[in-house]
ROMARVEX-46748 format. One line per field, with one value per residue (C-alpha): residue in three letters; chain; x, z, y. Coordinates in steps of 0.05 Angstrom, whole numbers. Layout:
res <- [ALA  ...]
chain <- [A  ...]
xx <- [X  ...]
zz <- [Z  ...]
yy <- [Y  ...]
// end
This chain:
res <- [MET  GLN  LEU  VAL  PHE  ILE  THR  GLY  GLY  SER  SER  GLY  ILE  GLY  GLN  ALA  MET  ALA  ARG  ALA  CYS  LEU  GLN  LYS  GLY  TRP  ARG  VAL  ALA  LEU  VAL  ALA  ARG  ARG  LEU  ASP  ALA  LEU  LYS  SER  TRP  ALA  THR  GLU  THR  THR  GLN  GLU  LEU  HIS  LEU  THR  ALA  ASP  ARG  ILE  GLY  ILE  PHE  GLY  ALA  ASP  VAL  GLN  ASN  PRO  ASP  SER  ILE  ILE  ALA  ALA  ALA  GLU  LEU  CYS  MET  THR  GLN  MET  GLY  LEU  PRO  ASP  LEU  VAL  ILE  ALA  ASN  ALA  GLY  ILE  SER  LEU  GLY  VAL  ASP  THR  ALA  GLU  ARG  ALA  ASP  LEU  ALA  VAL  MET  ARG  GLN  VAL  MET  GLU  THR  ASN  VAL  PHE  GLY  MET  ALA  ALA  THR  PHE  HIS  PRO  PHE  ILE  HIS  ALA  MET  GLN  GLN  ARG  GLY  SER  GLY  ARG  LEU  VAL  GLY  ILE  ALA  SER  VAL  ALA  GLY  ILE  ARG  GLY  LEU  PRO  GLY  HIS  ALA  ALA  TYR  CYS  ALA  SER  LYS  ALA  ALA  VAL  ILE  SER  TYR  CYS  GLU  SER  LEU  ARG  GLY  GLU  LEU  ARG  ALA  SER  GLY  LEU  LYS  VAL  ILE  THR  ILE  ALA  PRO  GLY  TYR  VAL  ALA  THR  PRO  LEU  THR  GLU  ARG  ASN  ARG  TYR  PRO  MET  PRO  PHE  LEU  MET  SER  ALA  GLU  ASP  PHE  ALA  LYS  GLN  ALA  LEU  ARG  CYS  ILE  GLU  LYS  GLY  THR  SER  TYR  GLN  VAL  ILE  PRO  TRP  PRO  MET  GLY  VAL  VAL  ALA  LYS  ILE  LEU  ARG  TRP  LEU  PRO  ASN  ALA  LEU  PHE  ASP  ARG  VAL  LEU  GLN  GLY  ARG  PRO  ARG  LYS  HIS  ARG  HIS  THR  ASP  ASN]
chain <- [A  A  A  A  A  A  A  A  A  A  A  A  A  A  A  A  A  A  A  A  A  A  A  A  A  A  A  A  A  A  A  A  A  A  A  A  A  A  A  A  A  A  A  A  A  A  A  A  A  A  A  A  A  A  A  A  A  A  A  A  A  A  A  A  A  A  A  A  A  A  A  A  A  A  A  A  A  A  A  A  A  A  A  A  A  A  A  A  A  A  A  A  A  A  A  A  A  A  A  A  A  A  A  A  A  A  A  A  A  A  A  A  A  A  A  A  A  A  A  A  A  A  A  A  A  A  A  A  A  A  A  A  A  A  A  A  A  A  A  A  A  A  A  A  A  A  A  A  A  A  A  A  A  A  A  A  A  A  A  A  A  A  A  A  A  A  A  A  A  A  A  A  A  A  A  A  A  A  A  A  A  A  A  A  A  A  A  A  A  A  A  A  A  A  A  A  A  A  A  A  A  A  A  A  A  A  A  A  A  A  A  A  A  A  A  A  A  A  A  A  A  A  A  A  A  A  A  A  A  A  A  A  A  A  A  A  A  A  A  A  A  A  A  A  A  A  A  A  A  A  A  A  A  A  A  A  A  A  A  A  A]
xx <- [172  132  119  110  89  86  72  111  174  222  228  200  148  159  226  226  163  203  262  218  190  264  287  235  265  212  214  207  182  189  148  159  170  244  274  339  328  292  360  405  370  364  433  457  403  428  507  480  424  470  419  422  399  336  304  289  251  255  205  185  107  69  8  -41  -18  -65  -30  37  26  -17  52  88  39  37  131  137  82  119  179  172  112  40  50  20  16  10  13  -7  26  35  10  16  -7  -6  -45  -91  -141  -217  -214  -154  -172  -103  -118  -175  -133  -75  -141  -157  -78  -87  -147  -117  -56  -85  -151  -151  -84  -87  -158  -101  -45  -97  -133  -76  -76  -143  -157  -92  -116  -179  -163  -109  -153  -107  -81  -76  -79  -67  -80  -41  -97  -86  -118  -128  -188  -228  -236  -219  -162  -157  -122  -118  -167  -153  -104  -166  -217  -172  -160  -230  -249  -186  -223  -288  -248  -222  -271  -324  -267  -255  -335  -330  -260  -276  -319  -274  -205  -177  -158  -169  -140  -130  -67  -74  -20  -13  45  105  162  176  185  107  110  178  139  89  83  35  46  47  30  58  107  144  183  192  220  183  121  140  152  68  37  69  45  -24  -19  4  -54  -100  -131  -193  -171  -123  -91  -23  21  -49  -55  -69  -121  -158  -147  -179  -231  -250  -254  -292  -357  -335  -389  -387  -394  -333  -283  -288  -270  -213  -190  -197  -137  -95  -33  -71  -34  22  -12  28  64  89  159]
zz <- [-303  -266  -182  -151  -63  -41  34  77  34  79  61  15  -28  -21  -38  -103  -112  -104  -142  -213  -205  -202  -273  -305  -293  -255  -185  -111  -48  -13  65  127  205  203  173  188  146  98  78  74  28  -12  -4  -37  -90  -117  -121  -153  -205  -205  -202  -178  -117  -134  -154  -86  -30  39  90  154  176  218  171  234  254  206  233  213  141  134  139  101  47  53  69  -13  -46  -22  -39  -101  -122  -132  -136  -206  -174  -100  -73  -17  12  83  114  169  180  266  279  331  380  387  442  473  513  487  427  412  410  359  312  331  291  247  210  230  198  137  127  164  132  81  69  120  48  -5  29  16  -46  -74  -72  -104  -165  -176  -185  -245  -272  -261  -217  -185  -139  -123  -51  -31  -14  -13  -45  42  23  -29  42  112  144  210  258  198  209  234  154  123  144  132  72  47  77  35  -26  -19  7  -75  -112  -61  -75  -157  -159  -119  -169  -224  -257  -238  -278  -221  -220  -159  -172  -121  -127  -98  -85  -62  -26  -38  5  40  115  121  108  116  189  156  174  122  42  -4  -70  -142  -87  -115  -100  -94  -147  -198  -160  -166  -255  -262  -214  -254  -314  -294  -256  -332  -366  -315  -294  -239  -196  -219  -180  -181  -195  -255  -223  -156  -186  -217  -153  -117  -153  -146  -63  -63  -105  -78  -32  49  68  16  22  100  90  45  106  158  191  145  194  228  219  284  342  350  414  366  369]
yy <- [285  258  274  206  212  144  116  68  76  59  -29  -70  -45  13  34  -37  27  85  60  29  107  130  94  113  188  212  247  212  238  194  182  136  138  113  172  158  86  134  173  114  80  156  163  91  96  174  147  70  107  169  214  290  309  340  263  243  279  243  249  242  218  170  164  143  206  258  321  283  264  325  365  316  336  403  410  364  412  471  439  398  414  373  309  272  195  187  117  101  37  35  -10  -57  -136  -163  -225  -227  -252  -234  -272  -231  -179  -141  -147  -107  -47  -87  -79  -10  0  -43  -5  55  58  18  54  114  134  117  155  211  204  214  290  341  329  323  400  417  364  365  446  419  365  316  270  186  165  95  56  -7  -57  -135  -205  -206  -171  -221  -271  -280  -316  -352  -302  -261  -213  -149  -144  -174  -129  -64  -85  -103  -35  0  -33  -15  58  67  46  96  140  129  145  208  240  213  275  328  284  246  175  118  58  -12  -45  -116  -152  -221  -255  -217  -220  -170  -157  -162  -239  -262  -277  -338  -391  -409  -439  -359  -396  -353  -311  -250  -202  -135  -105  -153  -132  -56  -63  -100  -53  10  -13  -13  47  82  45  76  11  28  -48  -114  -161  -171  -221  -245  -329  -293  -257  -318  -345  -288  -289  -370  -356  -292  -333  -405  -410  -407  -477  -504  -438  -465  -525  -507  -467  -513  -545  -490  -450  -392  -325  -318  -279  -204  -233  -292  -306]
// end
């Protein structure tokens, strides 16, 4: 029975992916800062899906703190074993204005959570997976990492870094039998997107995203945008000349600043 380690498990994509894994018959180690929320979800899900208690493990950790997430990973390996699959999903999205001094700290927070937190999540598993000769590391990126969007500098920069980081790691670990998979969601209906004040084409539920993501993971796809129509948009945006791209975005509502209600 496969074991999956998932960060950012207290809501949204993390919980949806955990549920989809459980429905496949896998065991799940779920990680988040909000331990109470994890406990409630685990209790409800265990009862709803008629699972035995050993199918879900819950661990409190903050991916911004490497000691915290490494300790959670080590505890998982002690209590549940070495995961077959690690999904680094934890992330935050905060609008910033570089003209505002206070927003520099916010940008640091986003980068530390979304990029450094992913590296800290993968780190404790790599040597053990290399010794075993197998394992899959999945980084949840975003279409927002393809091109920069107004007000979204911190998030876009962090997800662009995630895409490049996972690509680098994929090359480093390929010979040891480990697979590194990058999943780039488009717009998914989660607490992270519900406050966006601009159109969100191809908006999908977290449940639909999770099912499609797991299919890609099982196939070993190295990079995938979900849903596929957003993948087409991403390819167009990637090759769009700057002058035309800037004209398309002109007048587009920017992401609200982190202090806005």
